[in-house]
C-alpha positions as a printed Julia matrix, in Angstrom:
309×3 Matrix{Float64}:
  18.78   -3.48    0.47
  21.06   -5.66   -1.67
  24.73   -4.7    -2.0
  24.1    -4.41   -5.74
  21.55   -1.62   -5.26
  23.36    0.0    -2.34
  26.36    0.66   -4.57
  24.13    2.33   -7.16
  22.04    4.64   -5.02
  23.53    8.07   -4.19
  23.41    8.82   -0.46
  21.69   12.12   -1.16
  18.65   10.28   -2.49
  18.55    7.47    0.06
  17.59    9.61    3.04
  14.61   11.45    1.56
  16.4    14.75    1.08
  15.66   15.09   -2.64
  12.44   13.12   -3.06
  10.25   16.15   -3.71
  12.49   17.15   -6.62
  12.23   13.85   -8.51
   8.84   14.37  -10.19
  10.54   14.9   -13.57
  12.84   11.86  -13.26
  12.58    8.3   -14.5
  13.47    6.09  -11.53
  13.5     2.43  -10.52
  13.83    0.76   -7.14
  13.82   -2.74   -5.65
  10.76   -2.95   -3.43
  12.2    -5.36   -0.9
   9.58   -4.22    1.6
   6.91   -5.94   -0.52
   6.07   -9.62   -0.83
   3.87  -11.65   -3.14
   1.07  -14.15   -2.58
  -0.18  -16.22   -5.52
  -3.77  -17.47   -5.57
  -4.45  -19.92   -8.39
  -6.85  -22.64   -9.46
 -10.18  -23.18  -11.21
 -12.1   -21.55   -8.35
  -9.69  -18.67   -7.71
 -12.03  -15.91   -8.88
 -15.09  -17.14   -6.98
 -12.99  -17.77   -3.89
 -11.44  -14.28   -3.86
 -14.75  -12.63   -4.74
 -16.21  -14.04   -1.53
 -13.34  -12.7     0.62
 -12.14   -9.32   -0.65
 -13.67   -5.84   -0.49
 -13.33   -5.06   -4.19
 -14.99   -6.66   -7.22
 -12.49   -9.18   -8.57
 -14.76   -9.94  -11.53
 -13.94   -6.52  -12.97
 -10.3    -7.5   -13.53
  -9.19   -8.51  -17.0
  -5.88  -10.33  -17.44
  -2.96   -8.0   -16.52
  -5.33   -5.53  -14.82
  -4.89   -4.55  -11.19
  -6.92   -2.94   -8.42
  -6.59   -2.1    -4.75
  -8.5    -4.35   -2.38
  -8.54   -5.46    1.25
  -9.23   -8.38    3.56
 -11.29   -7.68    6.68
 -12.35   -9.46    9.83
 -16.08  -10.21   10.28
 -16.21   -7.01   12.38
 -15.01   -4.93    9.41
 -11.46   -4.38   10.67
  -8.6    -4.47    8.17
  -6.27   -7.46    8.14
  -4.55   -6.43    4.9
  -4.62   -3.84    2.13
  -2.91   -4.7    -1.15
  -2.64   -4.39   -4.9
  -4.12   -7.44   -6.62
  -3.2    -8.36  -10.19
  -4.91  -10.88  -12.44
  -1.91  -12.67  -13.96
  -3.88  -15.11  -16.14
  -7.3   -16.74  -16.36
  -7.02  -18.54  -13.02
  -4.12  -16.81  -11.22
  -4.13  -13.7    -9.06
  -1.15  -12.04   -7.37
  -1.42  -10.04   -4.15
   1.32   -7.47   -3.48
   1.54   -6.5     0.2
   4.13   -5.83    2.92
   6.64   -8.67    3.08
   6.19   -9.17    6.82
   2.46   -9.69    6.4
   2.58  -12.33    3.67
   2.81  -15.49    5.75
   0.03  -14.42    8.12
  -2.29  -13.5     5.24
  -1.46  -16.72    3.41
  -2.51  -18.66    6.51
  -5.67  -16.58    6.86
  -6.66  -17.11    3.23
  -5.97  -20.85    3.51
  -8.58  -21.08    6.28
 -11.31  -20.29    3.74
 -10.33  -22.75    0.99
 -12.42  -25.7     2.26
 -13.32  -27.68   -0.89
 -12.47  -24.95   -3.39
 -10.03  -25.77   -6.17
  -7.57  -23.12   -5.05
  -3.9   -22.98   -4.07
  -2.56  -20.11   -1.96
   1.24  -19.74   -1.99
   3.63  -17.23   -0.47
   6.13  -16.81   -3.33
   7.99  -13.83   -1.83
  11.33  -15.64   -1.73
  11.25  -16.39   -5.45
  10.01  -13.09   -6.85
  10.96   -9.44   -6.39
   8.87   -6.35   -7.06
  10.54   -3.47   -8.9
   8.94   -0.03   -8.82
   9.1     2.36  -11.76
   8.32    6.05  -11.99
   8.24    8.1   -15.17
   8.15   11.81  -15.81
   5.43   11.18  -18.4
   2.51    8.78  -17.83
   3.25    6.51  -20.79
   3.47    3.14  -19.03
   0.78    0.68  -20.08
  -0.23   -2.53  -18.34
   1.15   -5.76  -19.81
   2.43   -9.1   -18.62
   5.64   -7.27  -17.61
   4.36   -3.96  -16.22
   1.43   -3.37  -13.88
   0.23    0.2   -13.51
  -0.97    1.31  -10.11
  -4.64    2.33  -10.24
  -5.15    6.11  -10.49
  -1.4     6.73  -10.28
  -0.4     6.66  -13.91
   3.23    7.66  -13.46
   3.98    4.54  -11.39
   4.23    0.88  -12.29
   5.36   -2.4   -10.76
   7.31   -5.22  -12.36
   7.22   -8.68  -10.79
  10.52  -10.36  -11.63
  11.97  -13.72  -10.76
  14.67  -12.88   -8.21
  17.39  -14.51  -10.33
  16.74  -11.99  -13.13
  16.63   -8.82  -11.06
  20.21   -7.63  -11.54
  20.03   -8.01  -15.31
  16.71   -6.17  -15.37
  18.09   -3.34  -13.25
  21.07   -3.13  -15.59
  18.71   -2.61  -18.52
  17.03    0.28  -16.69
  20.38    1.93  -16.08
  21.12    1.65  -19.79
  17.79    3.43  -20.41
  18.95    6.21  -18.05
  16.6     5.38  -15.2
  17.89    6.59  -11.84
  18.26    3.91   -9.13
  16.49    4.88   -5.91
  16.05    3.62   -2.37
  12.83    1.65   -1.7
  11.97    4.39    0.8
  11.19    6.62   -2.2
   8.3     4.3    -3.06
   7.05    4.56    0.52
   7.27    8.36    0.25
   5.27    8.31   -2.97
   2.61    6.14   -1.33
   2.29    8.6     1.53
   2.1    11.69   -0.68
  -0.51    9.88   -2.83
  -2.61    8.9     0.19
  -2.04    5.16   -0.25
  -2.34    3.51    3.16
  -0.5     0.48    4.49
  -1.43   -2.26    6.95
   1.38   -3.98    8.87
   1.32   -6.8    11.41
   1.23   -4.3    14.26
  -1.74   -2.41   12.75
  -3.92   -5.36   11.78
  -7.5    -4.92   13.04
  -6.77   -1.31   14.08
  -8.61    0.43   11.23
 -11.8     0.12    9.21
 -11.66    0.7     5.43
 -13.29    4.12    5.78
 -10.74    5.21    8.38
  -8.04    4.74    5.71
 -10.13    6.26    2.87
 -10.34    2.91    1.04
 -13.87    3.8    -0.04
 -12.52    7.02   -1.57
  -9.57    5.32   -3.3
 -11.97    2.7    -4.75
 -10.6    -0.3    -2.85
 -14.15   -1.08   -1.69
 -16.98   -1.92   -4.06
 -20.42   -1.42   -2.53
 -22.28   -3.18   -5.35
 -20.57   -6.58   -5.07
 -21.7    -9.52   -2.95
 -20.84  -10.47    0.61
 -17.36  -10.8     2.1
 -16.15  -10.89    5.72
 -17.02   -7.54    7.32
 -19.17   -6.41    4.38
 -22.27   -5.77    6.48
 -20.38   -3.48    8.87
 -18.57   -1.6     6.08
 -21.76   -1.17    4.02
 -23.82   -0.05    7.02
 -21.36    2.73    7.74
 -21.41    3.76    4.08
 -25.18    3.85    3.63
 -26.51    4.61    7.12
 -23.7     6.25    9.02
 -20.82    8.64    8.63
 -17.11    7.96    9.07
 -15.81    9.47   12.29
 -12.19    9.15   11.16
 -10.45    9.79    7.86
  -6.94    9.61    6.41
  -4.79   12.74    6.2
  -1.22   13.53    5.2
   0.83   15.36    7.8
   4.39   16.44    8.58
   6.49   16.83   11.71
   9.87   18.44   12.34
  11.65   15.39   13.76
  14.13   12.78   12.58
  12.55   10.02   14.68
  10.11    7.91   12.7
   7.1     6.95   14.82
   6.0     3.32   14.75
   2.91    2.49   12.74
  -0.03    2.55   15.12
   1.5     5.21   17.39
  -1.0     7.56   19.0
  -1.48   11.12   17.83
  -2.75   13.29   20.68
  -4.14   16.78   21.17
  -2.46   19.3    23.45
  -4.96   18.26   26.1
  -3.82   14.63   25.92
  -6.85   13.28   24.05
  -6.1    10.5    21.55
  -6.94   12.09   18.2
  -5.8     9.32   15.88
  -2.97    6.99   14.92
   0.03    6.94   12.6
  -0.54    4.69    9.58
   2.89    5.09    7.93
   5.75    7.59    7.9
   8.9     8.44    5.96
  11.79   10.89    6.28
  12.08   13.98    4.09
  15.69   14.84    4.88
  16.03   18.19    6.67
  12.29   18.77    6.3
  11.56   16.18    9.0
   9.03   13.46    8.31
   5.86   13.03    6.31
   3.17   10.62    7.4
  -0.35    9.34    6.97
  -2.61    9.81    9.98
  -6.0     8.24   10.61
  -7.61   11.1    12.49
 -10.88   11.74   14.3
 -12.73   14.39   12.33
 -13.67   16.05   15.59
  -9.93   16.77   16.14
  -9.25   18.12   12.67
  -8.69   21.69   13.86
  -6.88   20.76   17.09
  -3.17   21.17   17.79
  -1.69   17.69   17.38
   1.36   15.92   18.81
   3.4    12.76   18.28
   5.42   12.05   21.43
   5.31   15.77   22.32
   6.43   16.78   18.8
   3.93   18.99   16.92
   2.4    17.45   13.8
   0.82   19.54   11.07
  -1.82   18.35    8.6
  -0.84   19.07    4.99
  -4.0    17.91    3.25
  -7.74   17.81    3.57
  -9.27   14.43    2.95
  -6.88   12.48    0.75
  -8.74   11.6    -2.44
């Protein structure tokens, strides 16, 4: 976190202790955990349509959607918000640490396409906004998260961030830690793929089919046959759940969740502190273990939702 933001954020709201009480507050936060990949060129739409799980052709300028990039075996390499910035430019918002690897992966598929893929994370910063009333609307400045109408993202040139944050303070927005955004993602059932969890999950295991990050009517993309076969002919054996645990130790993404008998029941997708309430997390869990007693490193974990939808 920058010194500028650290001086603004009260300690009581930087450790998760008051997050559940902020639903009626207008807040902003620098999302330094997120990076940005730009995909541009005459063939950008066709190129992305052949690679991603969602239907890029449905995006108008300034619209956004969730989508993913899979291996040919249908395993997730990345999950992200994609924005159509103009006629031939798309922006992918994903974890900062994943950007360079995904840029390299996307570059492998360019071949003769008129497309440029650039990791622009060092030049641009994402700013998250929450409002107590859902009155944000998508524009060239604000991008509203799909199905989460009280949240928006601004992509700002890094040199303009402090001035922009100053304007939010003048509008009585409360500055918050970026961990608040992570907490909101978890409570909303929005999954995350990191370097250490690449190829660990299928889209269905993270509910991406439920959260409309997969379009089953579009054409082929890497892994499409596997993902579609499971959708039409099979049944997901794992799904995404929210859970809590009474511990101050955040488990690493990908950590095993086990039953009392020692059986691996699932894996941690992401987690965040809730102050004295312990932690909240997303768990990709075997449905056969749904009613079992569950543990993370010998600490009991309790499911707080049915299927996240």
